[in-house]
C-alpha positions in Angstrom: -3.3 -4.7 -13.3 -2.9 -7.8 -11.3 -2.7 -8.9 -7.8 0.1 -7.2 -5.8 1.2 -8.5 -2.7 3.3 -6.7 0.1 7.2 -7.2 -1.8 8.9 -4.5 0.4 9.3 -3.6 4.3 10.3 -0.2 4.1 10.0 0.4 7.9 10.2 -2.1 10.6 10.7 -1.2 14.0 10.7 -3.3 17.1 11.1 -2.0 20.9 11.7 -4.9 23.2 12.7 -2.5 26.0 10.3 -2.2 29.3 9.7 1.5 29.7 7.9 2.6 32.5 6.4 5.7 34.1 6.6 9.3 32.8 9.2 7.6 29.6 6.3 5.7 28.3 3.8 8.8 28.3 5.7 11.5 26.3 3.0 11.4 23.6 4.4 9.6 21.0 7.5 8.5 19.1 7.7 9.2 15.4 9.6 6.6 12.7 10.2 8.1 9.2 10.4 6.3 6.2 10.4 6.8 2.3 8.4 5.0 -0.5 9.6 3.8 -3.3 8.7 5.8 -6.4 6.4 2.8 -8.0 4.3 2.3 -4.6 0.6 1.4 -5.5 -0.6 0.8 -1.7 1.1 0.9 1.7 0.1 -1.9 4.4 0.7 -1.2 8.0 1.2 -4.1 10.7 1.0 -2.8 14.9 1.3 -4.7 17.5 1.9 -3.6 21.2 1.8 -5.0 24.5 1.1 -1.9 27.0 -0.2 -2.2 30.7 -2.5 0.2 32.2 -3.2 2.4 29.2 -2.7 2.1 25.3 -1.1 2.6 22.2 -2.1 3.2 18.5 -0.4 4.0 15.5 -1.2 6.8 12.8 0.3 7.0 9.3 1.2 10.6 8.6 1.9 12.2 5.2 3.9 15.2 4.3 3.8 17.7 1.2 6.5 19.6 2.0 9.5 16.9 3.4 8.5 17.0 6.8 7.6 20.4 7.8 4.2 19.6 8.1 2.5 16.4 8.9 -0.8 15.3 8.1 -2.9 12.1 9.6 -4.2 9.5 6.9 -5.5 6.7 9.1 -5.0 5.5 12.4 -5.7 2.0 14.2 -7.4 1.8 17.3 -5.6 2.2 21.0 -4.7 -1.4 21.9 -3.3 -2.7 25.0 -2.5 -6.2 25.5 -0.8 -6.8 28.7 1.6 -10.0 28.4 1.6 -9.7 24.7 5.1 -10.1 24.7 6.1 -8.4 21.4 9.7 -8.9 21.8 9.4 -12.3 22.7 7.2 -12.9 18.9 4.1 -13.2 20.5 2.3 -10.6 17.7 -0.8 -12.2 18.2 -3.2 -9.3 18.4 -2.1 -7.0 15.5 -3.7 -3.8 14.3 -3.8 -3.4 10.4 -4.2 -0.1 8.1 -4.3 -0.1 4.1 -3.4 3.2 2.5 -4.2 3.7 -1.1 -1.8 5.9 -2.5 -5.1 7.6 -4.3 -7.7 8.1 -1.8 -11.7 8.9 -2.5 -10.9 12.4 -0.5 -13.3 11.6 2.2 -13.7 10.7 5.6 -16.1 7.9 5.8 -18.9 8.0 8.5 -19.3 4.5 10.2 -22.9 3.4 11.7 -22.4 0.9 14.5 -24.8 -1.5 15.7 -25.4 -4.2 17.9 -27.6 -7.1 18.2 -27.3 -9.3 20.9 -23.3 -10.0 21.0 -22.9 -9.2 17.2 -21.3 -5.9 16.3 -22.0 -4.8 13.0 -20.7 -1.7 11.1 -21.6 -0.1 7.6 -20.5 3.0 6.1 -23.3 5.8 6.2 -21.5 8.4 3.9 -18.7 10.7 4.5 -17.6 14.4 4.9 -14.3 15.9 4.1 -12.5 15.9 7.3 -9.9 17.7 9.3 -6.1 16.3 8.8 -3.6 18.0 11.0 -1.1 15.8 12.9 -2.7 14.0 15.6 -6.2 15.0 15.2 -7.7 11.8 14.1 -9.7 9.4 16.7 -8.8 5.9 16.7 -10.0 3.7 14.0 -10.6 7.0 11.7 -9.5 7.6 8.4 -9.2 11.3 7.0 -9.7 10.9 3.4 -6.2 12.2 2.6 -4.3 10.2 -0.4 -0.5 10.4 0.5 1.3 13.6 -0.2 4.7 12.4 -1.0 7.4 9.7 -1.0 8.4 10.9 2.7 6.2 9.6 5.3 5.9 8.6 9.0 4.2 6.3 11.5 3.3 8.0 14.8 3.2 6.0 17.9 0.8 7.5 20.2 0.1 6.5 23.8 -2.6 7.2 26.3 -1.6 9.0 29.9 -2.6 6.2 31.8 0.3 4.0 30.7 2.4 2.2 33.2 4.3 0.0 31.0 5.3 -0.8 27.5 6.8 -4.5 27.4 7.3 -4.2 23.8 5.5 -2.8 20.3 6.4 -3.5 16.6 5.5 -1.7 13.4 5.9 -2.7 10.1 5.3 -0.8 6.8 4.9 -2.5 3.5 4.7 -1.3 0.1 3.0 -2.8 -2.8 4.8 -2.5 -6.0 4.4 -2.5 -9.4 7.5 -3.4 -10.7 8.0 -6.4 -8.4 11.6 -5.4 -7.6 12.8 -5.9 -3.6 
């Protein structure tokens, strides 16, 4: 085993269309993709430019080809008005790193604020609920990837008035080194 860099993008979605009002608050958009057989790890990069609300990306997996979905990890809810994603101004990216094999627990994190410094540490963990859309922002369910067919579910808060653009890319680390 050696260091493996993201070699292949299995999903690359970018929305440069401006959505406003009710069209942007329908709850979410699902983008499905298939992982190669030799995948070791999955890395997700998510950016968004949202006004008066926020957006997040949840990595979801399925054991049955897409009938039932389970949350694996979710980014924080971001809203960077003017972060022209469509124009390439993707400076505020959120990242997820999903191992193919997981420890099987949902970590409990302690946040400590000392002056202007915020520190976090893992206190322990529990087996967590993982049904679709049950994870809060910045949470991990503890589930491993359950199959080759997966999806990114883009979620929006009800207060969104405008989405200037968003971008999500899913990369895989590969054992074979093929592209």
